[in-house]
Legacy VTK file of the C-alpha trace (Angstrom):
# vtk DataFile Version 3.0
C-alpha trace
ASCII
DATASET POLYDATA
POINTS 146 float
0.119 -0.224 -0.323
3.015 2.356 0.905
4.353 1.538 -2.387
1.445 2.700 -4.019
0.775 6.231 -2.743
4.359 6.784 -3.292
4.166 5.873 -6.944
1.113 7.784 -6.997
3.217 10.894 -5.369
6.007 10.437 -7.957
3.320 10.680 -10.705
1.693 13.824 -9.436
5.104 15.462 -9.128
5.720 14.306 -12.593
3.132 15.533 -14.796
2.529 19.147 -12.115
6.210 19.234 -13.583
5.509 18.432 -16.878
2.456 20.716 -17.001
4.498 23.385 -15.481
7.456 22.959 -18.480
4.804 23.097 -20.782
3.793 26.648 -19.982
6.736 27.988 -19.941
7.210 26.568 -23.440
4.307 28.103 -24.291
4.983 31.504 -26.382
3.876 34.306 -24.714
1.411 37.238 -26.910
3.036 40.113 -27.849
1.383 43.307 -28.737
2.247 43.925 -32.906
2.216 48.085 -33.548
0.934 48.524 -37.212
-0.058 51.616 -39.228
-3.798 52.918 -38.378
-5.637 52.087 -40.575
-8.287 54.727 -42.182
-11.971 53.906 -41.336
-15.553 56.035 -41.838
-15.370 58.574 -38.482
-19.343 58.220 -39.345
-19.406 54.443 -38.012
-18.902 54.356 -34.079
-19.158 50.417 -34.736
-16.566 50.479 -37.497
-14.263 52.123 -35.366
-14.620 50.675 -32.248
-14.495 47.009 -34.192
-11.053 48.380 -35.794
-9.521 50.478 -33.201
-10.969 49.145 -29.949
-11.691 45.556 -29.665
-8.015 44.462 -29.753
-8.204 44.913 -26.318
-11.600 45.804 -25.209
-13.104 42.845 -27.008
-15.929 42.613 -30.030
-18.064 42.971 -26.406
-16.108 45.601 -24.765
-15.559 43.645 -21.419
-12.505 43.843 -21.846
-11.567 39.960 -23.179
-9.456 40.790 -26.894
-6.645 39.391 -27.822
-4.186 41.465 -27.140
-5.804 41.819 -23.627
-3.122 39.076 -22.108
-0.329 40.719 -23.394
-1.155 44.386 -21.594
0.997 45.279 -17.776
-2.596 47.290 -17.163
-5.777 45.071 -18.012
-8.303 46.802 -20.721
-11.476 48.476 -18.513
-14.870 46.459 -18.676
-16.357 48.926 -21.338
-19.839 47.980 -20.744
-20.002 48.411 -16.714
-18.727 52.568 -17.190
-22.889 53.837 -16.711
-23.181 51.117 -13.770
-19.986 52.750 -12.304
-20.946 55.839 -12.578
-24.294 55.672 -10.945
-26.250 55.125 -13.135
-25.384 57.567 -15.558
-22.541 57.088 -19.186
-19.891 59.094 -18.745
-19.695 60.843 -21.751
-17.967 63.976 -21.399
-15.212 62.223 -19.861
-14.726 58.988 -22.561
-14.516 61.920 -25.127
-12.136 63.434 -22.788
-10.203 60.305 -22.700
-10.452 59.296 -26.292
-9.052 62.630 -27.549
-6.234 62.353 -24.529
-7.545 65.028 -22.637
-8.036 62.570 -19.481
-4.443 60.564 -18.258
-5.344 57.107 -17.752
-2.965 54.035 -16.359
-3.716 52.524 -19.485
-3.752 55.498 -22.428
-0.836 56.836 -23.832
1.620 54.318 -22.990
2.970 52.511 -25.808
0.224 49.374 -24.841
-2.107 52.060 -25.544
-2.149 55.182 -27.619
-4.239 58.051 -27.463
-7.173 57.886 -30.476
-6.922 61.953 -30.347
-3.588 62.682 -32.051
-4.215 59.750 -33.779
-7.588 60.631 -35.483
-6.218 63.779 -36.117
-3.032 62.456 -38.222
-5.810 60.241 -40.107
-7.630 63.328 -40.933
-5.312 65.610 -42.324
-5.532 68.730 -39.471
-9.720 68.373 -39.807
-10.596 69.219 -36.605
-14.292 68.505 -37.701
-13.393 64.949 -38.348
-11.917 64.263 -35.557
-14.514 65.482 -33.523
-17.111 63.055 -35.536
-14.486 60.393 -35.394
-14.881 61.012 -31.061
-18.619 61.926 -30.899
-19.189 58.603 -33.331
-16.487 56.256 -30.823
-18.236 57.366 -27.801
-21.837 56.854 -29.591
-21.151 53.070 -30.086
-19.381 52.628 -26.669
-22.640 53.951 -24.900
-24.587 51.477 -26.890
-22.484 49.040 -25.060
-23.689 49.479 -21.662
-25.383 47.049 -19.508
-29.152 47.670 -19.210
LINES 1 147
146 0 1 2 3 4 5 6 7 8 9 10 11 12 13 14 15 16 17 18 19 20 21 22 23 24 25 26 27 28 29 30 31 32 33 34 35 36 37 38 39 40 41 42 43 44 45 46 47 48 49 50 51 52 53 54 55 56 57 58 59 60 61 62 63 64 65 66 67 68 69 70 71 72 73 74 75 76 77 78 79 80 81 82 83 84 85 86 87 88 89 90 91 92 93 94 95 96 97 98 99 100 101 102 103 104 105 106 107 108 109 110 111 112 113 114 115 116 117 118 119 120 121 122 123 124 125 126 127 128 129 130 131 132 133 134 135 136 137 138 139 140 141 142 143 144 145
């Protein structure tokens, strides 16, 4: 009986060691920086899918394919209203998108400030930048949990 217990213990240790070695050999997800792709400023959905979903997830819950590679986990965008007393913080979100409000993740090499990138895409046309920010903000508002 003692031999059987010892054999099981050795087997469990061996399996655990193999699992740890296997996990260490898995390649880590890394963020690739690519040039910004132009999208329609009229479509908040298209901008969200192109610029935000890779980190925040297509559903906005912060579980996009690049999320695990980030030092600061992406915010669950679907709970912004509930975390703000039930009212969606539209002005704050617009300020974050434009880069006027500093967040831990925004403005780092992991999370760009979209306002300056939108300025580049628009060729410096402020009206188009505002349209992009407004439509993206409205789309994020539509993701709020009811």
